[in-house]
N, C-alpha and C positions, 0 to 999 in steps of 0.2 A: 274727855269723849267716849263711851260706852262700845265696849268691841262689837264689832259684826255679830250676829247669832250664830254663823257657820263656826266662825275663829271662837267664840265663847264655850260652843258646844265641847271643840276638843284644846281647849286651856291645862287641861290638867293630865292632859293626856303622852307617854310617853314616845310612842311609837307612830304619831300623827301632828303634821301642823298642817295649818292652813291658813291662807291669804287671801281679799278677797281685792279687787279694782289693779292689781298691779301689772296683770297684762293686760288688760283693758276693764271700763265700766262695769261692773256686773259678774265680770269673770273670776270665779273660786277655782285657786289651786289647793288643790290635797295631796301633801308629799308624805307616800310613808316613808320613816323612817328606825329603820330595825337591821343597822347595817352591821350588827355581829350575827344576825341569822340572815344577812342579804335579802334582808325585808320578807322572808318566809311569814305566811300568813296564820298564826296564831291563835287564840281570843282575845287577845287584848288587840290586836289589829284587826279583827274585823267588827269587835264590838266600837271601836275609833270611826271605822268608818259608816258602820249604822249609824249613830250617832251626828256624825257630821253629813251627810246624807239626809239624815230625817232634818236636820235644820236647813238645809238646803230647799227642799221641798216646801219648807213654811218661808221660807224668806223668797222663793219664787212665785207662791202664791201673791206677793203684795198686790200685785196688775191686777189680780184676779177679782180680787176684794175688790181693789177700786171701780172695778167694771159692775158690780151691782149698785153703785151708786151714779154710774153714769144716765140720764137720762135720753129720750129718744132721740137727743140731737147731735149724743156720742162728746157733751159737754160734761165733765168736770165740777161738783163743788168745789168751793175755795181751798178746803181743806186736802184738798189732793192731787194737784197738776205736778206734774210730774216733765221734767224737760229731756229731749235724747240723751243725752248724758247718762240720766238716772237721776240726778241731784232732784233733789223733791223743795219743794217753797219752804216758807219759813217755820211752816207746824215740824219740818223733818228734815234739815236739811242733812246731807251726806257726801263728807269729804272721799277723795280718790281711793281713800286707804278701806272703804269698807266702814269705818266709823259714824257711830250714830250720836245724833244729839240724845239731851236731855228726856225728851220726849218717848224715843225708843224708836221713832220709824227708821228704817230703812231700805236702801236701793234693793230691788230685787235682783235677785240671783238669775243672769241669761243663760252662763255655759259654764259647765265644771272640766277642768282641769287633771287628771289625774294621774300621779308618776311615780317614780320611787326617789330617793335621796340618792344625791350623788357620791357619799361616800359608801350607800350600798354597794353602789355598781352595779345594781339591779331595777327593775321595775317591779316583781315578784319573784324569787326563785322557785316559787312554788310552796306549798302545805308544811304546815311543820309537821313531819311525821315522827318526832318522839310525842309531842301530843296524841298522834293517832296509834303508835304502840301505845300508848298506856291506857286506852279504852275500850272498853267491852264492844259487842255490835250493836247492845242495848245501849248502851253511852253514846257510842256514836250516831244513834238514829235519834237519839236525843236532842243531841247536837248538830242533826242535820233538819229541824223544821224549819220548815215555812216561813218568812221570810227569812234567808239565809243571803248572806252579805251580796251575794249575785244577783238574788232579784231585787236587795233596798239598791244597786245601782243602774240595774234595768229598768228600774220602773220609775227612776227619777225624772222629774218634770219638767226637766231642761237638758237639751243635749248632752251627753258626759265623751271627751275626749280620752283616748289615754295615751300620755306621751310616753311612749314604749323608751325609758333610757340604757335599757341593759336586760338580761335573764328574765323573759315571762316564758315560766314552766312549770307544767301542772297545773294547779289552783291557780297562780299568778296568769295564763295564758285564758284562763278559762276567767278572769277578774278581765280580762281586757275584751274577751268575745262579749261579757255582759257592756261594757262600752258601744255608746252609738260609732265611734269613728278610732284608728288605730291609727296613728302615726309616729314611727319607730324609726331608732339611728339602723344605719345599713348593717350595725355588727352585731346587734342584738340576737341574741338565741330564743326561739319558742319554739314549745313542744308542747305535747302531753307523756310523758314519759313512766306515767304510772302503771305501766304494762310490768315493765322492768321490775318494781317494788311486789309484784303478783296483785295487782291492785287497776283500777280503771280509774277512767274521771268520773270524778261525783259531785262536783260543780257545775255541773250544766255541757261539760266538756264533748258530751254524746248527743248534744239534742243544738246548740247555739254553732259547735264548730261546723256539720255538715249542712245546714242554711250559708254557710259563711265561704264554705269551699265545697261543698257538693260530697255527696253520700262517698264515693267513691276515695274520694281524696282524704278525707276524715275520717275512713276506718285505717287507710293504710298509715297515716300518720298515729291513729289509737294503737294498730295492734303492732305495730315494728318500732313505739315510743322513740320513733326520730326524731331527732331535736335538727328544724332549719334556721337559715339567718332570715332578716329581715327582709333582704333582695327577693328569696327564693317564697318567704311569708308574702308579700307585695304580687308578685307571679300568681298564686294562685287565691287571692283575695283574702287572703287571713289578716292584713292591714291593708290599707289604703296607701299609704306610702311611706318608703324607704328611703332614709337620707343621709347624708356625709354628718357624722355625731357633730362636728361645728355648726350645722345647720339645724339642727333638730330644734332647740327651742324659738329661732325666728321663725320658725317653719308654722309650730305650734302656734306661736301670738300673732303671726298673720291670720292663721286661721280664724283665732278668737276676736281678734280684732272685726273681722270681715264679719262676724254671727253677730256679736253684741252690737255693730251698728245698725241692726235691722231691728225690723218692729218685735217685741218680746212677747208679744201674742201668737204673732203669727209663725215665731222660729217653734214656741211649745206648740201651737196647732198640728204642723207640717212634720216635727218630730212623731207626734202621739200618732198619726196618719204614714209613717213609713214604718214605724215600728209594728203596727198593726198587720202588716203585710205578710210579716214572718208567724202570725199567730191565727190570721182569717182566712179560710175562701175567700175567691176572688168577689164575687159579689156581694159578700158582707164587708169587705173590705172598701170596695167603691162605696157602698152605702155609708162608711162609716165618713169616709173622704168626703164628699155630698153633705155631710152633714158641720164638720168642720170646715169646710169654704164655703157655704152659706151663713154660720156662724160670722165668720170674720168679714161678711159682707153689709156693712151699715155698721160695724164697730167703728170708733173712735179711728183706730189706727189704719182699717180698710179706707176710710173716708180721706183721713190724711194722704197715704201716701198716692191715692189718686189725687187729690187736688193738688200736691205736690207736683206729682209730673205736669200734669197738664199745665202749671203754674211757673214751669219749669223753676224750681227750688227745692233744695233738701228737704225731707220729712222731719217734721219733730214726733218723734213715737212717745205714746203716753204709756202702753203697756196693757191697752185696754178697747 
């Protein structure tokens, strides 16, 4: 069996681990594993994350490519039928671990869970300040060329959930902000303490944090460098949920299973529409939503969902 493309993309990495299908079909787990530095973001971690998310983008496009082969009735040809679990027909069988057969076909990715290793006891404790100290302004500008890891995560075509299993500070908090949702253990610590180093957030914190918690609260956190626990973060909207440590994995898995059971195409389109709300004026956002909705009407999954509802049965999603 060939490894899933996402797993293969980071197979040689010493700082990032990937698995597919362990939580639910089509769900990718990416685990940052740099325990000696509490998962601080250095060049190796950033590059590994970019490689992984590039592979996620390619794997999540499987259903999109299949849509191009769909005729007016919404049916696909014999080489591309996919059942609700993400398993493909005899030309491309995929097992629950995300392994693929010799043809190279693979189940499409439906959701990503990003977290830190348990050994590190952190999500991401911040940027690697040793690297920062060694750079000149010119070198930092080159290292900050877009797209950075934050934009790579934010532009992922499927939802990304930050499983905040410990400290998420500085660049780590910004990485969590780049995700679509954040579920944190209640005793996790979050904040933007760059001001204490004579710096300011440089990975999106001045832009994404106000969109989550409001300008005043964001500026307070940034100017004071205050570190807050996940319960407080949930109160102000920095995380969606703060749960007891023993319940974190169950809660993340329950959410992942729920989303993975929906139409992959509808999930991608809905995610795209909601993200647009933070970037577009209302009228433009409404027009974008309309086009995405219209594109779902008459799609295989759109027809299948309505038919299944009317026939009182479970739908069989094809992701197209």
